[in-house]
Structures are given as structure tokens and as C-alpha cells.
ZALUM-632244 format. One record per residue (C-alpha): residue in three letters; x, y, z. Coordinates in pm, whole numbers, padded with zeros to 5 digits, always signed. Layout:
AlaXYZ ...
REM end
This chain:
Met-00019+00020+00000 Ile+00125+00349-00078 Asp+00206+00600+00200 Leu-00005+00886+00168 Arg+00292+01120+00274 Asp+00521+01008-00018 Leu+00220+01050-00251 Leu+00169+01410-00102 Glu+00549+01468-00190 His+00509+01310-00522 Arg+00242+01527-00626 Leu+00413+01834-00509 Gly+00703+01723-00713 Val+00484+01664-01019 Met+00325+02039-00929 Leu+00684+02200-00915 Leu+00780+02072-01259 Thr+00451+02202-01400 Glu+00493+02556-01227 Arg+00841+02536-01417 Ala+00714+02458-01736 Ile+00440+02725-01704 Glu+00679+02961-01599 Arg+00881+02918-01920 Thr+00593+02918-02130 Leu+00437+03216-02017 Ala+00783+03419-02047 Lys+00754+03286-02431 Leu+00359+03388-02438 Arg+00434+03736-02259 Arg+00713+03809-02569 Asp+00470+03671-02848 Ala+00125+03843-02714 Ser-00043+04091-02959 Asp-00256+04242-02708 Glu-00125+04470-02450 Gly-00381+04342-02206 Leu-00296+04008-02245 Ala+00073+04055-02239 Asn+00033+04242-01881 Ala-00174+03947-01787 Phe+00085+03714-01877 Glu+00346+03923-01680 Arg+00163+03915-01346 His+00072+03562-01422 Leu+00466+03488-01452 Asp+00555+03688-01140 Glu+00300+03469-00950 Thr+00412+03158-01087 Arg+00741+03260-00988 Ala+00620+03267-00625 His+00436+02923-00701 Val+00764+02742-00767 Ala+00938+02913-00437 Asn+00619+02798-00229 Val+00623+02454-00357 Glu+00979+02418-00329 Asp+00954+02551+00027 Ala+00661+02312+00095 Leu+00890+02011-00018 Arg+01153+02121+00204 Arg+00934+02119+00504 Leu+00844+01773+00432 Gly+01200+01674+00433 Arg+01240+01632+00057 Met+01517+01797-00109 Thr+01505+01716-00471 Pro+01176+01687-00643 Val+01053+01402-00875 Arg+01204+01372-01178 Leu+00910+01263-01440 Ala+00773+01374-01783 Asp+00409+01459-01667 Pro+00171+01442-01951 Ala-00028+01765-01855 Val+00319+01937-01883 Met+00413+01795-02206 Arg+00059+01889-02324 Phe+00098+02264-02199 Arg+00458+02280-02413 Leu+00307+02142-02701 Glu-00026+02346-02723 His+00152+02658-02706 Ala+00359+02607-03011 Ser-00004+02626-03190 Phe-00149+02929-03093 Ala-00280+03156-03390 Asp-00378+03461-03186 Ala-00401+03604-02868 Ala-00779+03490-02793 Glu-00634+03132-02831 Ala-00353+03217-02600 Ala-00611+03359-02336 Ser-00822+03068-02366 Phe-00546+02806-02325 Ala-00428+03040-02017 Gly-00769+02954-01865 Ala-00764+02599-01930 Ala-00431+02569-01756 Gly-00556+02776-01475 His-00855+02547-01413 Gln-00590+02256-01397 Glu-00367+02435-01152 Thr-00681+02501-00950 Asn-00781+02159-00948 Ala-00405+02046-00857 Tyr-00385+02265-00557 Glu-00754+02150-00444 Gly-00600+01802-00430 Leu-00286+01886-00282 Ile-00462+02065+00024 Ala-00688+01795+00081 Leu-00414+01551+00057 Ala-00201+01737+00293 Glu-00506+01779+00541 Gly-00566+01419+00522 Val-00193+01334+00621 Gly-00165+01625+00871 Ala+00109+01798+00683 Arg-00006+02177+00806 Glu+00326+02295+00742 Val+00269+02305+00379 Leu-00142+02397+00377 Gly-00080+02789+00399 Leu+00182+02751+00122 Met-00080+02564-00104 Ala-00373+02793+00004 Gln-00167+03090-00093 Asn-00092+02938-00462 Leu-00457+02834-00447 Ala-00617+03187-00417 Tyr-00390+03318-00661 Glu-00490+03085-00916 Arg-00881+03135-00855 Ala-00785+03544-00910 Ile-00619+03495-01219 Leu-00885+03259-01372 Glu-01100+03550-01325 Gln-00885+03804-01504 Val-00802+03543-01750 Asn-01199+03501-01835 Leu-01240+03833-01911 Ile-00976+03874-02125 Val-01078+03559-02301 Arg-01434+03747-02336 Arg-01306+04060-02446 Leu-01071+03908-02735 Ala-01339+03668-02815 Ala-01595+03954-02859 Gln-01330+04148-03068 Arg-01261+03858-03289 Gly-01615+03791-03328 Ala-01675+04126-03424 Glu-01386+04144-03661 Asp-01518+03773-03831 Leu-01880+03930-03861 Glu-01748+04245-04023 Leu-01547+04025-04279 Ala-01863+03807-04314 Leu-02079+04143-04372 Gln-01839+04283-04633 Asp-01799+03959-04819 Gly-02209+03953-04789 Leu-02250+04297-04950 Arg-01980+04210-05232 Arg-02181+03900-05312 Ser-02510+04076-05296 Glu-02427+04352-05535 Pro-02587+04305-05862 Gln-02367+04151-06111 Arg-02363+04297-06469 Ser-02335+04049-06772 Pro-02034+04084-06966 Gln-02275+04162-07230 Ala-02439+04467-07028 Gln-02064+04548-06889 Gly-01995+04607-07292 Gln-02331+04778-07372 Gly-02252+05045-07111 Ala-01889+05109-07244 Ala-02042+05165-07588 Arg-02244+05448-07484 
REM end
């Protein structure tokens, strides 16, 4: 049977790897962002992610674990792969929201496990990270809505322009020739 305290340490190690991957990706997203509001949000999230890394490292130290686990977590790999395919700011923001939900779930699980094994020494650190993730999710969702509405308005404008072109009366080549002969 698996020791739950070992499981907590393992999950903290996975979270540390995840936060480090997020840190690297956020730096790139910030550089690549075409929307100023989104770039600023990525910058704030990057600052907080650095604090999350420090908190998770501190939590591992408090539990007596000096080195995190080394593994290829599927969520981390997906995070890296998905960033490579963003077409625009709306997609990047939407992805950031999805990643934030995953982080929120992970921290909720870590808190529950820490409470279950009586690891009070890490509860405050994980609660701090969870509170930030919830706050950033609200901000990201606002940005996603704004960018999606902006993109929708642009798509609508293009569709309307295309529809207007299609609805203009088309003159036959014969009618065009007659108009020129006059």
C-alpha cells in the first residue's frame, strides 16, 4: 500500500515541474502576445508563478524532501505542445484559462491530501497558490471574453463585407460591354 505522505511529496514534485514549465511558457507567451492587456496579464501571472515555484519548493523542504521527482508529466508535455500552435491572442488566453483550471484542481487536491496526512506545514503555502489561481482565472476569463468578442466582431465585419459583395448586382459581360459603348 502506498504511503499517503509519499504521495503528497510526489504530487508536490509533479506540481513543481508543472509550475516550472508554466514559468517558461508564460515568458514566451508574454513576448509573443499581440494584445497589450494579455501581455500584461501574462507578466503578472509569470511573477506569481515564480512565487508558486518558491512555495512548492518550500513545501517540499518542509516535508524533508530536498529534490523533486523527475518525470515527464503528461499535463506538462501537453502544456508545452499546445503553446506552439496558437494562432492569435484569443487562443492563447483561452489556453491560459484552461491551464489555470488545471492548476486550481491540482492545488485543491494537494490541500486535501495535506490535510488528510496532517501536513499542516504546507497548507498555508498551497492555499496561497490556490487563492492566486482563482483570482487569475477571473482576470483571464475577462480577457478571453473581450478578445473573443473582438474576434467575433472582426469575423462578423468580414462576413458582412463578403455578404455585401455577393449581394451587389452582377452585371453580365454583355451589359458591361453595352455600358461602355454608350
